[in-house]
C-alpha positions in Angstrom: 158.1 80.8 97.2 154.3 80.1 97.3 153.2 78.0 94.4 149.5 77.2 94.3 148.3 73.7 94.3 144.9 72.7 93.0 143.4 69.7 94.8 140.2 67.9 93.9 138.4 66.7 97.0 135.5 64.3 96.6 133.5 63.2 99.6 136.3 64.3 101.9 139.0 62.5 100.1 141.8 64.5 98.3 142.2 62.6 95.0 144.4 64.6 92.7 146.4 67.8 92.7 148.0 70.0 90.2 150.9 72.3 90.9 150.3 75.7 89.3 153.8 76.9 88.6 152.6 78.9 85.5 150.3 80.8 87.9 153.2 81.6 90.2 155.1 83.0 87.2 152.3 84.9 85.5 149.5 85.2 88.1 146.8 84.3 85.5 144.8 81.1 85.8 141.3 79.7 85.5 139.7 77.0 87.5 136.2 75.8 86.7 133.8 73.0 87.7 131.8 71.9 84.7 130.0 68.9 83.3 132.1 67.8 80.4 132.6 64.0 80.2 129.3 62.1 79.8 131.2 58.9 80.7 131.1 59.4 84.5 128.8 60.7 87.3 130.9 63.6 88.5 131.5 67.0 87.0 135.0 67.8 85.8 137.5 70.3 87.1 139.1 72.5 84.4 142.5 74.0 85.1 144.0 76.5 82.7 147.2 78.5 83.2 148.6 81.3 81.1 152.2 80.3 80.1 153.2 83.8 78.9 154.9 84.7 75.7 154.0 86.4 72.5 150.8 84.9 71.0 150.8 82.2 73.6 149.3 80.2 75.5 146.8 78.6 77.7 147.9 75.3 79.1 144.6 73.6 79.7 143.8 70.3 81.5 140.7 68.6 82.8 140.6 66.5 86.0 138.0 63.8 85.4 136.9 60.5 87.1 136.5 57.0 85.8 133.0 55.8 85.0 132.4 54.5 88.6 134.2 57.5 90.2 136.8 55.3 92.0 139.8 56.8 90.1 140.7 60.3 88.9 143.1 61.4 86.2 144.3 64.6 84.6 143.6 64.8 80.9 145.7 67.3 79.0 143.5 69.3 76.5 146.5 71.2 75.1 148.2 74.5 74.7 146.3 77.2 72.7 146.7 80.7 71.6 145.6 83.2 74.2 145.0 83.3 77.9 143.4 80.8 80.2 140.7 78.8 78.4 137.5 77.7 80.3 134.7 75.5 78.9 131.3 76.8 77.7 128.1 75.0 76.8 128.0 75.8 73.1 124.8 74.1 72.2 122.8 74.2 75.4 122.8 70.4 76.1 124.2 70.7 79.6 127.7 69.5 78.5 130.6 71.9 78.3 133.1 72.2 75.4 136.3 74.2 74.8 136.1 76.8 72.1 139.3 77.9 70.4 140.7 78.6 66.9 142.6 76.1 64.8 146.1 77.2 65.6 147.5 75.5 62.5 146.2 78.5 60.5 148.2 81.1 62.5 151.2 82.2 60.4 150.5 79.5 57.8 149.1 81.9 55.1 150.0 85.3 56.5 151.5 87.1 59.5 149.9 86.3 62.9 147.9 89.6 63.0 146.8 89.0 59.4 145.6 85.4 60.1 142.1 84.2 60.6 141.4 80.6 61.7 138.4 78.4 61.8 136.6 77.5 65.0 137.9 74.4 66.8 135.9 72.6 69.4 137.3 70.2 72.0 135.9 68.1 74.8 136.8 65.2 77.1 135.0 61.9 76.7 135.7 58.7 78.5 138.9 60.2 80.0 140.4 61.4 76.8 140.6 64.7 74.9 138.5 64.7 71.7 138.1 67.1 68.8 134.4 67.6 68.1 134.7 70.4 65.6 132.8 68.5 62.9 130.0 67.3 65.0 126.7 68.3 63.4 125.3 69.6 66.7 127.8 72.4 66.6 126.7 73.9 63.2 125.0 76.8 64.9 128.2 77.6 66.8 130.1 77.6 63.5 127.5 79.8 61.9 127.8 82.4 64.7 131.6 82.2 64.6 131.5 82.8 60.8 129.3 85.8 61.3 131.9 87.4 63.6 134.7 86.4 61.2 133.0 88.2 58.3 132.7 91.4 60.4 136.5 91.7 60.4 137.4 91.4 56.7 140.7 93.2 56.1 140.9 95.9 53.3 144.3 94.6 52.1 146.4 91.4 52.4 143.4 89.0 52.4 145.3 85.7 52.2 145.3 85.1 55.9 141.6 85.9 56.2 140.6 83.9 53.1 142.3 80.8 54.4 140.4 80.9 57.7 137.2 81.8 55.9 137.4 78.9 53.5 138.2 76.6 56.4 135.2 77.7 58.3 132.9 77.5 55.3 134.1 73.9 54.7 133.1 73.1 58.3 129.6 74.4 57.5 129.4 72.3 54.3 129.7 75.4 52.1 133.3 75.0 50.9 132.8 75.2 47.1 131.5 78.8 46.9 134.1 79.9 49.4 136.9 78.2 47.5 135.7 79.9 44.3 135.7 83.3 46.0 139.2 82.7 47.2 140.4 81.7 43.7 138.8 84.9 42.4 140.9 87.0 44.8 144.1 85.1 43.9 143.5 85.6 40.2 143.0 89.4 40.7 146.0 89.7 43.0 148.4 87.7 40.9 147.1 88.6 37.5 146.2 85.0 36.6 143.1 86.1 34.6 139.6 84.6 34.9 
């Protein structure tokens, strides 16, 4: 059995390796070198494997160095809905982030296929995973995400959509009108009156 191993080699020294058993099982992986952690002088190595299963999962980790580059560690970013997840520079500042959906919204208000979820943004800083969803510098990313979300409004069974929509509008600082819109749909749907 051939199981791939990912080894980070810096200046000729093999520092850390990850065994890719998910890759062996499902043959889907992503490996990327990207500048993520501002707390060191080396770029990071993103490793993301598809674990398989319904509505599942990318198992994503980042291999990053200490501030002085003398030690390396693997930081688990997490498991998220969908296939392998690589980082993107969402705001053009030269640092890469992970873009996913808030998985807590899936199945919470409607069926999986009927669910919409707000944008969730993650990064690695000083050797630790960090949620940066609410950072002001990502408002344009949230606005673009909302635009895409609105293009897929369902004709029926809007509960799952409205939950994600309200969540995303709150992240944009526009929660009150979104909440009022959601209440209007609930009143109509459940005969609660105005």
